[in-house]
N, C-alpha and C positions, 0 to 999 in steps of 0.2 A: 504494500500500500504506500502510495506517495504521502498522503496526509491522513493517517488513521484517526478515528475518533474514539476508539475503544481500547487502545494500547498506549504504552509510553512513547512519547515522540522520538526518543533515541533509538527506537526499533524501526523507524520509518525509512524508506528509501530516500526521501527528501533530506533527512538529517544525515544519513550515512553518505549520501552523495556529496554533501558539503565537506565531509571528512576527506573523501577521495580528492575533491578539488583542492583542498588545503594542501595535501601532499603533492599534488601535481604542480601547484604554484611554486613549491620549493625547487622542483626539478621538472620542467615541462615535458620531458621524455623519459619514461621509466619502463623497465621490464615489468611485464604483467604480474609475475609472481613476487618480485621484489616490492612492487607497490602494494600488493596484498599483505605482505609481511609487515610493512610500515603501518598500514591502517589497522591491521589486527592487533599490533602492539598498542596502538593508541586507544582503541575502544573495544577490542574483542569481537570485531565484526566476523560473521561467518562467511565462508567462501560463496555460498548461495546468495547472500545479501550483497556481497561485493560484485558478483556478476550482474545482478539486477541493477545495481547502481551504475555499472559501466554501460549496460544497455540503455538505461534512462539518459545518462550523460551523452551517449551517442545520438539518441533520438532528438535531443535538444541542442545538438551541435556544440557540445562543450569538450568532449573527449573522443578520440579515435584510437582504435586498436588496429595496428597494421599486421601484415602477414608474418612478420618475424616475432610477434608477441610483444611489441612495444606499445605502450599507452602514451599518446601525445595529447597535450592540452591544446585545444583549438583556440585561435585568437579571434 
């Protein structure tokens, strides 16, 4: 859920997407798994939530995952 009304906000894709963006701002191109390790250390995000966040960020043209497994922050 992007903005749930019945669970804690920190479990939402919207909130967790902001965590991914924060890490991408530090380094605009990161390896898919290394980026996941950073966000997992920060707030314990599950891999499923991480993938949903990347999907959402791709749909709104914020992040792109290339064929080599690198996540890029779109400008």
